[in-house]
C-alpha positions in Angstrom: 0.0 0.0 0.0 1.4 3.4 -1.1 1.9 6.1 1.6 0.5 9.5 1.0 3.1 12.3 0.4 3.9 14.1 3.7 2.6 17.5 2.6 -0.7 16.0 1.4 -1.1 14.0 4.6 -0.6 17.1 6.7 -3.1 19.0 4.6 -5.7 16.3 5.0 -5.1 16.2 8.7 -5.7 20.0 9.0 -8.9 19.7 7.0 -10.1 16.9 9.2 -9.4 18.9 12.4 -11.2 21.9 11.0 -14.3 19.8 10.2 -14.2 18.3 13.7 -14.0 21.8 15.3 -16.9 23.0 13.2 -19.0 20.1 14.3 -18.1 20.5 17.9 -18.3 24.3 18.3 -20.8 25.3 15.6 -20.5 28.5 13.6 -18.3 31.2 15.2 -20.3 33.5 17.5 -23.5 31.5 17.1 -25.5 29.8 19.9 -26.1 26.1 19.8 -29.7 25.1 19.0 -31.9 23.7 20.4 -31.2 26.1 23.2 -32.6 25.8 26.8 -32.2 28.9 29.0 -33.8 29.9 32.2 -35.7 33.1 32.0 -36.2 35.7 34.8 -39.3 34.0 36.0 -37.1 30.9 36.7 -38.6 28.9 33.9 -36.6 26.8 31.5 -37.4 27.9 27.9 -36.5 25.9 24.9 -35.8 27.4 21.4 -35.2 25.0 18.5 -33.8 27.7 16.3 -33.0 31.4 16.3 -36.3 33.4 16.6 -37.3 35.3 13.5 -40.8 36.4 14.5 -40.7 38.1 17.9 -43.7 39.7 19.8 -42.7 42.2 22.5 -44.8 42.4 25.7 -43.7 45.8 26.9 -42.1 49.1 25.7 -38.9 48.3 27.6 -38.6 45.0 25.8 -39.3 46.7 22.4 -36.5 49.3 23.0 -34.1 46.5 24.0 -34.9 44.4 20.9 -34.3 47.4 18.6 -31.1 48.4 20.4 -29.8 44.9 19.8 -30.4 45.2 16.0 -33.5 43.0 16.0 -36.1 45.5 14.8 -36.8 43.6 11.6 -37.6 40.5 13.5 -40.2 42.3 15.7 -43.6 41.5 14.3 -45.8 42.6 17.2 -45.8 45.2 20.0 -48.1 46.6 22.7 -50.2 49.8 22.3 -47.7 51.5 24.7 -44.6 50.9 22.5 -43.7 54.2 21.0 -39.9 54.1 20.7 -37.8 54.0 18.6 -39.8 55.8 15.8 -39.5 52.7 13.6 -41.9 50.8 15.9 -44.8 52.9 14.7 -45.5 50.7 11.8 -45.5 47.4 13.8 -48.7 45.4 14.3 -50.3 46.0 17.8 -51.3 43.3 20.3 -53.2 45.7 22.7 -52.5 46.4 26.3 -49.5 45.3 28.4 -51.8 43.6 30.9 -53.6 41.4 30.3 -52.0 40.2 27.1 -54.4 39.6 24.3 -53.4 36.0 23.6 -55.6 35.7 20.5 -53.9 38.7 18.9 -50.5 37.3 19.8 -51.3 33.9 18.3 -52.6 35.5 15.1 -49.1 36.9 14.4 -47.6 33.4 14.5 -44.6 34.3 16.6 -41.7 31.9 17.3 -40.8 33.9 20.4 -42.8 36.1 22.8 -40.6 38.3 24.9 -42.7 38.9 27.9 -42.0 40.7 31.2 -43.2 41.0 34.8 -45.8 43.6 33.8 -47.6 41.0 31.7 -48.2 38.7 34.7 -47.3 35.0 35.0 -50.6 33.6 33.9 -50.5 34.8 30.2 -46.8 33.6 30.1 -47.8 30.1 31.2 -50.9 30.1 28.9 -48.8 31.0 25.8 -46.2 28.3 26.8 -49.0 25.7 27.1 -50.2 26.7 23.6 -46.7 25.8 22.2 -45.4 29.4 21.8 -41.9 29.8 23.2 -42.3 32.6 25.8 -39.3 34.1 27.5 -40.1 36.4 30.5 -37.9 39.2 31.8 -38.2 40.7 35.3 -35.9 43.8 35.1 -36.8 45.3 38.5 -33.3 46.7 39.2 -30.2 47.8 37.3 -28.5 44.4 37.9 -31.6 42.6 36.6 -31.6 44.9 33.5 -28.0 44.0 32.7 -28.9 40.3 33.1 -31.9 40.7 30.9 -29.8 42.3 28.1 -27.4 39.4 28.1 -30.2 36.8 28.2 -32.0 38.4 25.2 -28.7 38.5 23.3 -28.2 34.8 24.1 -31.6 33.6 23.0 -31.6 35.7 19.8 -28.0 35.1 18.7 -27.0 38.7 19.3 -24.5 38.0 22.1 -21.9 40.4 20.9 -24.3 43.3 20.6 -25.8 42.5 24.1 -22.3 42.3 25.6 -21.5 45.8 24.3 -24.8 47.2 25.6 -24.4 45.6 29.0 -20.8 46.9 29.3 -22.1 50.4 28.4 -24.7 50.1 31.1 -22.3 48.9 33.8 -19.8 51.7 32.9 -22.5 54.3 33.2 -23.8 53.0 36.5 -20.3 53.0 37.9 -19.5 56.5 36.8 -22.8 57.9 38.1 -22.4 56.0 41.4 -18.9 57.5 41.9 -20.2 61.0 41.2 -23.2 60.4 43.5 -21.0 59.2 46.4 -18.8 62.3 46.0 -21.6 64.6 46.9 -21.1 66.2 50.3 -24.8 66.4 51.2 -27.6 64.2 50.0 -30.4 66.3 48.7 -34.0 65.3 49.6 -35.9 64.5 46.4 -39.6 64.4 45.6 -40.6 62.5 42.5 -43.9 63.9 41.3 -45.5 62.1 38.4 -48.9 63.0 36.9 -50.6 65.4 34.5 -51.7 67.9 37.2 -50.9 69.1 40.7 -54.0 67.5 42.2 -53.2 64.0 41.0 -49.5 63.5 41.6 -48.0 60.1 42.3 -44.5 59.4 43.7 -42.1 56.6 43.3 -41.2 54.6 46.4 -38.9 51.6 47.0 -38.5 49.1 44.3 -38.9 51.5 41.4 -36.3 52.7 38.9 -36.8 56.3 39.9 -36.0 55.5 43.5 -32.9 53.6 42.5 -31.9 56.4 40.1 -32.3 59.1 42.8 -30.1 57.1 45.2 -27.5 56.3 42.6 -27.2 60.0 41.7 -26.6 60.9 45.3 -30.1 62.0 46.4 -32.5 60.8 49.1 -35.9 59.9 47.9 -38.4 61.2 50.5 -40.8 58.3 49.7 -38.2 55.6 50.1 -39.0 53.2 53.0 -42.7 54.0 53.2 -43.7 50.5 52.1 -45.0 51.2 48.6 -43.8 51.3 45.0 -46.2 54.0 43.8 -48.6 56.1 45.9 -49.8 59.6 46.6 -48.1 61.6 49.3 -50.0 63.9 51.7 -49.2 67.6 51.7 -48.3 67.3 55.4 -45.7 64.8 54.8 -44.2 66.7 51.8 -44.1 69.8 54.0 -42.4 67.9 56.8 -39.7 66.5 54.5 -39.4 69.8 52.6 -37.6 68.4 49.5 -34.5 70.2 48.1 -35.3 69.0 44.6 -38.4 67.9 42.6 -38.3 65.6 39.6 -41.5 65.8 37.6 -43.0 65.3 34.1 -44.9 68.6 34.4 -43.6 72.0 33.5 -41.6 73.4 36.4 -43.5 76.7 36.2 -46.6 74.9 37.3 -45.0 74.2 40.7 -43.4 77.7 40.9 -46.8 79.3 40.6 -48.4 77.1 43.2 -48.7 78.7 46.8 -47.7 75.4 48.5 -44.8 74.2 46.3 -43.2 77.5 45.7 -42.5 77.9 49.4 -40.7 74.5 49.7 -36.9 74.6 49.5 -37.1 73.2 45.9 -39.4 76.0 44.9 -37.5 78.8 46.6 -34.2 77.6 45.0 -36.0 76.9 41.7 -34.7 73.3 41.7 -37.7 71.7 39.9 -36.7 69.7 36.9 -38.8 68.1 34.1 -37.9 64.5 33.2 -39.1 62.1 30.6 -41.0 59.6 32.8 -41.2 57.1 30.0 -37.4 56.8 29.9 -37.0 56.6 33.7 -39.9 54.0 34.1 -38.8 51.7 31.3 -36.0 49.2 31.8 -34.5 50.0 28.5 -31.2 51.2 26.9 -32.2 54.9 26.9 -31.5 54.9 30.7 -27.8 55.1 29.9 -28.1 58.6 28.4 -30.7 59.6 30.9 -28.6 58.7 33.9 -25.7 60.8 32.6 -28.0 63.8 32.2 -29.6 63.4 35.6 -26.3 63.2 37.5 -25.2 66.4 35.9 -28.5 68.0 37.0 -27.9 66.8 40.6 -24.3 68.3 40.5 -25.8 71.6 39.2 -28.3 71.7 42.0 -25.7 70.9 44.7 -23.6 74.0 43.8 
């Protein structure tokens, strides 16, 4: 039996090794399917292939999907999804809660990206009907970062997700350092609503509470045992906030006999924020955090 020339033998050996590596590792940068990953509800979710028809169950989910370059794969969103502008032409599935399961099914998704706002029952119902449903529970900055990485993993966009998560972590660390450097923690009132007579404030467990603390402030509603509630005038007067964050025009407060006499009113430290950005666990929080910490620094001077 003739022996193969040395060079040819070496060449064939290299080709064989490359084939074995391809079989073992799969395509570079791609996840192995079928894929089984635990979502943030603690459920094991199986995906047989990369999802191509995704329905989003919340505005935050929609913003995340677009930020990861998955806009073309999104084939359904809620009535509350209004960002980025490209989402306007997407089919609507109705409210965030309860999810309209019939509308979701009519779109024939191969992935529903749900969240804590949708509730557990619709998530389980969709799963029982054979629709892969992956639930996010981004109730804190650490949970948002985990959610970004999970969505990147289940959609095959791991590199984009890693970059976005890194940007989030970097921003949080920078803002935290600046917040900790403040000599005095300002008392902050979060006032959300479309008029002075119907204002709600953010308590513990909300992004706005975490944002205020991160930036070096003290949320006057923290520790009161609620996420969202109305505060009485007596309590606001007692706490006498140094700064007010609101979705209203600041002038509305400055013209009110009660609010204009608070420290925040007298110092004209009443700032308008985009509540959609600060209440959605989405990528726009990165820019918003940087802007807000600068605002706190300005007020502290």
